[in-house]
C-alpha angles and dihedrals in degrees: 000000000000114000125189116201111201130195106192127234095261123219122182102183112138093009138111098230109144099183124106115288095210121099119262130190109275095235095177091056091044091057093043092051092050093048092046092051091047088059095049102265129124116238134179132184120220106193107186093178097053094044098036094239125173121224089258090054091047089053091049093051094046092046090051091049090050099206128196089209130025121197120201122191123218096208129057092241142332087271089071104037087110094053104026123158103276092222125078094211099126098036088050092050091046094052090048091049091054095052109135096011105056101067114213109006123223131178127208131181145080096302096060091040090063104025107021097163093053091050092049089053097044099044100034092221123151096236142012123206113222116214127346106007110199102090094035091057089056089053091052093051092047094049101041093149094065136006100178094107100040109121122236091025132121116204133203135145109070093007128073101260109272137169119213116209126299136319116296126247117202127229097244092201088063094058112099129220106277121238118196126197114259090241091059094050091046090057094047099093094150120104103197115228094350119141107154096088144352113271117257096179141020125302130210143185128238138177120225094171140001130221132015132253091217128078107206113182096240099047117106103212107103094110100037138023091013113130112066114245132163127217115236112269097233090055092048093050092047090054093044094048090051091054092049090053088053090057100260109157100178133038127190115207106219093198114142085232123007101213125197107281111175098186092053094045093046089052091050093053088073095049128082097236138114123209147179133218143186114222148134111273092209090069094059122084119203094258091053091047088055090052091046090056094045089050090062105265110158101166133046124181105193124189111223095149099175136031097212130068088230091054093049091048090050088055092048091238093153088210118166098190125088121237090257091051091049089050093051091047090054091051091049089052090052090059089063105028123052097220125035123172127191112204122214127185130204099276128142098282115138108259094228091053090050091049093051092048093049092049091050094051096042090051088058096046102264115122115225118183129220108264109270128206114246127222112239096237113202090238092058129093088235090065092051091049090054101041112358125238114004115259132188091287096048096113093047091048094049093044094050091047091051092052093046095050101043128061096179131036137198117289096261095050124093107262091212103045123184127227118266091250091054092047093050095042093240128149089220131116109245096187100108121164 
């Protein structure tokens, strides 16, 4: 079977997406391609974002490849499955552009993992993969005659709409070391979340682990990338060494939570590479922060979220450190890592207390952001607390709520956002209760 894996030409105009606009390596498609080829199939990735392709150019490339199956993702990369654009504008346009040349059409991503029926309806694809897609895509290629019994799949089109089981979770030990073409690495100028220096060589993204053992109320991961799993160290180092040979000077680990991992960090001490992570600072003791810095870490994005024990409990942070202890841990991290950021969200902390804390940290070199409002993603506990289990209107409901309750947005969001119906070009009312 021939399988095309398509990353759309993303546009964020009019939306509330607060993820990075730069292109990032499509790790999920990299794994899927490798697994498909291991099982005798032919797979090709068309990354419209990385190569700046128009929809017409995407269609031309897919038509030339002549796939039996085309897979379109609904999020820019795995890095942003937890904060994807709520609207399906570009995936919808991409599916429409590939009509007649893409073969059987399949969608993957966070939207279909949580609300598969809505995605089937909006995109008009034949199937939607729920959860982590890599191994399910291999099943689809192997069983081209019939998909009705494939787990973690929602089916539409010629079938009566059906949903098979629950979202998939991949065996991380089965994922190979990724190898990217030199031309891809050469175009990857972006160093995600790096601020200590201007890039002089390519950047890349990697995944050391997947999932998170915590269940914070605001985090959208219940239907994908949930259970914490690590990739085997030899596989990680093989992938990393390949990137270094290609000239990569900086790697960003996209892990939901980069936990202390002494064997990995000790191996990185001996390699000429810099890297960034997102983590919880309360999980790092001073000795491990020292090792993290010696290993080459130059960027830490640390979720603090709230400055009060009550606020952190309300967010289900399960944090055992006090605010003063968290503050001290951030300052220790700054002694070893050039850039440290403490993230706050719009909780119930007194504004004057937040201002004093930010001033204190910034004066000592740690960046602390203004608290930002968070979108109640349908895969988050916050959504369920507000409305219960997500239904087919979950994204419209959450989007309308977000617009009603917030007058200002973060600095990279559109300050005059459209409704979800307007963004998706639907004649539907998005104002759900």
